[in-house]
C-alpha positions as CSV (number, residue, x, y, z in Angstrom):
1,M,155.0,110.3,111.8
2,K,153.5,107.0,110.7
3,V,150.1,105.4,111.4
4,H,151.5,103.1,114.1
5,D,152.8,106.2,115.9
6,L,149.3,107.7,116.3
7,Q,147.8,107.6,119.8
8,P,145.2,109.6,121.8
9,A,146.3,112.6,123.9
10,A,147.5,111.8,127.4
11,G,144.6,111.5,129.8
12,S,141.9,111.6,127.2
13,T,141.1,107.9,127.4
14,K,140.3,105.9,130.5
15,A,140.0,102.1,130.9
16,K,136.5,100.8,131.6
17,R,135.9,99.7,135.2
18,R,135.7,95.9,135.3
19,V,133.0,95.1,137.9
20,G,132.0,91.7,139.3
21,R,135.5,90.2,139.2
22,G,135.8,89.3,142.9
23,I,136.7,91.1,146.1
24,G,140.2,92.0,144.9
25,G,139.0,94.7,142.5
26,K,136.5,97.6,142.6
27,G,132.9,96.6,142.3
28,G,133.2,93.1,143.7
29,K,130.4,91.0,145.2
30,T,127.3,92.9,144.1
31,A,129.1,94.8,141.4
32,G,127.4,98.1,142.1
33,R,123.9,96.8,141.8
34,G,123.0,96.9,145.5
35,T,121.5,93.9,147.3
36,K,118.6,91.8,145.9
37,G,115.6,93.2,144.1
38,Q,114.8,93.7,140.4
39,G,117.7,96.0,139.7
40,A,120.2,93.4,140.9
41,R,118.9,90.9,138.4
42,N,119.2,90.6,134.6
43,N,115.8,89.4,133.5
44,I,113.6,92.5,133.1
45,K,111.6,92.0,130.0
46,P,111.7,94.8,127.3
47,G,108.6,97.0,127.7
48,F,108.0,96.0,131.3
49,E,106.7,99.0,133.3
50,G,106.8,97.7,136.8
51,G,103.4,96.1,136.8
52,Q,101.6,99.2,135.2
53,L,99.7,98.2,132.1
54,P,102.4,98.5,129.3
55,L,102.1,101.1,126.6
56,K,101.7,98.4,123.9
57,Q,98.6,97.2,125.7
58,R,97.2,100.7,126.4
59,V,97.1,101.9,122.8
60,P,94.5,100.5,120.5
61,K,95.5,97.7,118.2
62,L,93.9,99.1,115.0
63,K,93.8,102.7,114.0
64,G,90.8,104.3,112.3
65,F,88.1,102.4,110.5
66,K,87.1,101.4,107.1
67,N,83.9,103.1,106.0
68,P,81.5,100.4,104.8
69,F,79.4,103.0,102.9
70,R,82.3,104.6,100.9
71,V,81.5,105.0,97.3
72,E,84.5,104.9,94.9
73,Y,84.4,106.2,91.4
74,A,86.5,105.5,88.3
75,V,87.5,109.0,87.2
76,V,87.4,110.4,83.7
77,N,88.5,114.0,83.0
78,L,87.4,116.5,80.3
79,D,90.7,116.3,78.4
80,T,90.2,112.5,78.1
81,L,86.7,113.1,76.9
82,D,88.0,115.5,74.3
83,R,90.3,112.8,72.9
84,F,87.5,110.2,73.1
85,E,86.0,109.2,69.8
86,G,82.3,109.3,69.6
87,D,79.6,111.7,70.7
88,V,77.9,109.5,73.3
89,V,79.8,108.9,76.5
90,N,78.4,106.2,78.8
91,P,79.8,103.5,81.0
92,E,79.6,100.9,78.1
93,T,81.5,103.1,75.6
94,L,84.2,104.1,78.2
95,R,84.7,100.5,79.1
96,A,84.9,99.5,75.5
97,A,87.6,102.1,74.9
98,G,89.5,100.9,78.0
99,L,89.3,104.2,79.9
100,V,87.7,102.7,83.0
101,H,87.6,99.3,84.7
102,K,84.9,96.9,83.9
103,H,83.2,97.4,87.3
104,G,82.3,100.3,89.4
105,L,80.8,103.8,89.1
106,I,82.1,106.6,86.8
107,K,82.6,110.2,87.6
108,V,83.6,113.0,85.3
109,L,86.0,115.7,86.7
110,G,86.9,119.1,85.2
111,R,90.6,118.8,84.4
112,G,91.4,120.1,80.9
113,E,89.0,121.6,78.3
114,L,86.3,120.2,76.1
115,H,86.0,121.6,72.5
116,R,83.2,119.6,71.1
117,K,79.6,118.6,71.8
118,V,79.2,115.3,73.7
119,T,76.3,113.6,75.5
120,V,77.5,112.3,78.8
121,S,75.6,109.7,80.9
122,V,77.6,108.8,84.0
123,H,77.0,108.1,87.7
124,A,78.5,111.4,89.0
125,C,79.9,114.7,87.6
126,S,81.6,117.6,89.2
127,A,80.0,121.1,88.8
128,A,83.0,122.4,86.9
129,A,82.8,119.5,84.4
130,A,79.1,119.8,84.0
131,S,79.3,123.5,83.2
132,A,82.2,122.9,80.7
133,I,80.2,120.1,78.9
134,Q,77.1,122.3,78.7
135,A,79.2,125.3,77.5
136,A,80.5,123.2,74.7
137,G,76.9,122.4,73.7
138,G,76.7,118.9,75.2
139,S,74.4,117.5,77.9
140,V,74.9,115.6,81.2
141,E,72.7,112.9,82.5
142,L,73.3,111.3,85.9
143,L,72.7,107.5,86.1
144,P,71.4,105.9,89.3
145,P,73.9,103.6,91.0
146,P,73.4,99.9,90.1
147,F,72.9,98.9,93.8
148,G,70.1,101.3,94.7
149,N,70.4,104.5,96.7
150,G,74.2,104.5,97.1
151,R,74.3,102.6,100.4
152,P,74.2,98.9,100.9
153,A,71.3,97.4,102.9
154,A,71.9,97.0,106.7
155,K,73.0,93.6,107.8
156,G,70.1,93.2,110.2
157,N,67.4,95.0,112.0
158,A,67.8,95.7,115.7
159,L,64.3,94.5,116.4
160,T,64.7,91.1,114.6
161,N,68.2,90.3,116.1
162,R,66.9,89.7,119.6
């Protein structure tokens, strides 16, 4: 047997019905689409739901929202502080060492261990990190955020915007 001898089993394939080829064949004239109406035509737009408000218009355009009061911190862990040279840790020394970006607030988290005494002055500190620093003989001081109480001022007062 060769490749050119291969063919499907008898009766397993059937020729496609050719509709719309005149009255001589099956499916002439309206070609199985009935008479008139939307189903007889070829121009139904994708997403059209028969005049009902389409799904793409029913769902909201944007999901969720961006919290304008979110406070993001640059994170420093205890294992990083253990490798850090110097006993005073504050935003200036961390930025000078290249451990955090030049802008933003700094938070110390409790990953790793601290084996020496350090004085830490940062904007936030987790409870685990604070207890580990104090257990090593160091101290933690929380700095106020540079922009006040942590939330930006409101854009306008409801009474003055009338």
